[in-house]
C-alpha positions in Angstrom: 10.6 -5.6 3.5 7.4 -5.5 5.3 5.9 -2.9 6.2 5.1 -2.9 9.8 4.9 -0.6 13.2 9.1 -1.5 13.5 9.5 -0.6 9.7 8.3 2.0 7.3 6.1 2.9 10.1 4.3 6.1 8.7 3.2 3.7 5.8 1.6 1.6 8.4 -0.3 4.3 10.0 -1.2 5.7 7.0 -2.7 2.3 5.6 -4.6 1.5 9.0 -6.1 4.7 8.8 -7.7 4.4 4.9 -8.1 0.7 5.8 -10.3 2.2 8.9 -12.3 4.5 7.1 -12.5 1.9 3.7 -14.1 -0.3 6.6 -12.1 -3.5 5.2 -9.0 -5.7 6.8 -5.6 -4.0 6.1 -3.1 -6.0 3.3 0.4 -6.8 3.9 2.4 -4.0 2.6 6.2 -4.6 1.0 8.4 -2.2 0.3 11.2 -2.8 -2.3 14.0 -0.7 -3.6 14.1 -0.1 -7.2 15.1 3.3 -9.5 11.3 4.4 -10.3 8.4 4.9 -8.6 6.0 2.4 -8.5 2.8 1.3 -6.2 0.7 -2.2 -7.3 -1.4 -4.1 -5.6 -2.0 -8.1 -5.7 -4.1 -11.1 -5.3 -7.0 -12.8 -4.9 -8.2 -13.6 -1.4 -4.7 -12.8 0.7 -3.7 -9.3 -0.8 -1.2 -7.5 -0.6 0.3 -4.0 -1.7 4.1 -3.5 -2.9 5.4 0.0 -3.4 8.9 1.0 -4.0 11.1 2.8 -1.6 11.8 5.2 -4.0 7.9 6.8 -3.8 8.0 6.7 -0.2 11.0 8.7 -0.2 10.0 11.7 -3.2 6.2 11.5 -2.3 4.1 13.6 0.1 2.2 11.9 2.9 -1.0 13.0 0.8 0.3 11.6 -2.2 1.2 8.4 -0.5 -2.6 8.6 0.6 -4.1 8.8 -3.0 -1.5 6.4 -4.1 -2.5 3.9 -0.9 -6.4 5.4 -1.3 -6.3 4.1 -5.3 -4.7 0.5 -4.2 -7.2 -0.1 -2.0 -10.2 0.5 -3.1 -8.6 -1.3 -6.3 -8.6 -4.7 -3.5 -12.3 -3.9 -2.0 -13.6 -3.7 -5.8 -11.8 -7.1 -6.6 -10.1 -5.0 -9.4 -6.3 -6.4 -8.9 -3.8 -8.6 -11.0 -4.5 -11.9 -9.9 -1.6 -14.2 -8.4 
């Protein structure tokens, strides 16, 4: 499911704030259902981030901020899984 202002707005705001701080364009963020915690970034020119709903549900705002900052840094540095 694509994160937007209407769906997972807290995540959308968090990623937007981090992207503004890091001076980068906001990648698409998708939420998937899983029994495990997980977040990963992918792409070559058009990047996106995938995060499990369990991670969003169980992690604090600070923990989510750390996870998204890490993935955004990987995108900015070009250290992502290229698909």
